[in-house]
C-alpha positions in Angstrom: 89.2 15.1 148.9 89.4 18.9 148.9 92.9 18.7 150.3 94.1 16.5 147.5 92.5 18.6 144.8 94.1 21.7 146.3 97.5 19.9 146.4 97.1 18.7 142.8 95.9 21.9 141.2 96.9 24.6 143.8 100.6 25.0 142.9 103.6 23.1 141.4 105.0 22.1 144.8 101.8 20.3 145.7 101.8 18.5 142.4 105.4 17.5 142.9 104.7 16.1 146.4 101.7 14.2 145.2 103.7 12.7 142.3 106.5 11.7 144.7 104.0 10.0 147.0 102.3 8.2 144.1 105.7 7.0 142.7 106.8 5.8 146.2 103.6 3.8 146.7 103.9 2.3 143.1 107.5 1.3 143.7 106.7 -0.3 147.1 103.8 -2.2 145.6 106.0 -3.4 142.7 108.8 -4.6 144.9 106.3 -6.3 147.3 104.6 -8.2 144.5 108.0 -9.1 142.9 109.3 -10.4 146.2 106.1 -12.4 146.9 106.2 -14.0 143.4 109.9 -14.9 143.8 109.2 -16.5 147.1 106.2 -18.4 145.8 108.0 -19.7 142.7 111.3 -20.6 144.5 112.5 -24.1 144.5 113.9 -25.6 147.7 117.6 -26.2 147.9 119.1 -29.5 148.9 
């Protein structure tokens, strides 16, 4: 936890890298949930 606090509040580069990691995780989660919902609600084709 000390590493993350140092990254967050140590300098601007650390804050930018943590924000990039958080944004990447959020986007991956969003697209995974979106894909799973689309697959679950899909109707079979004839």
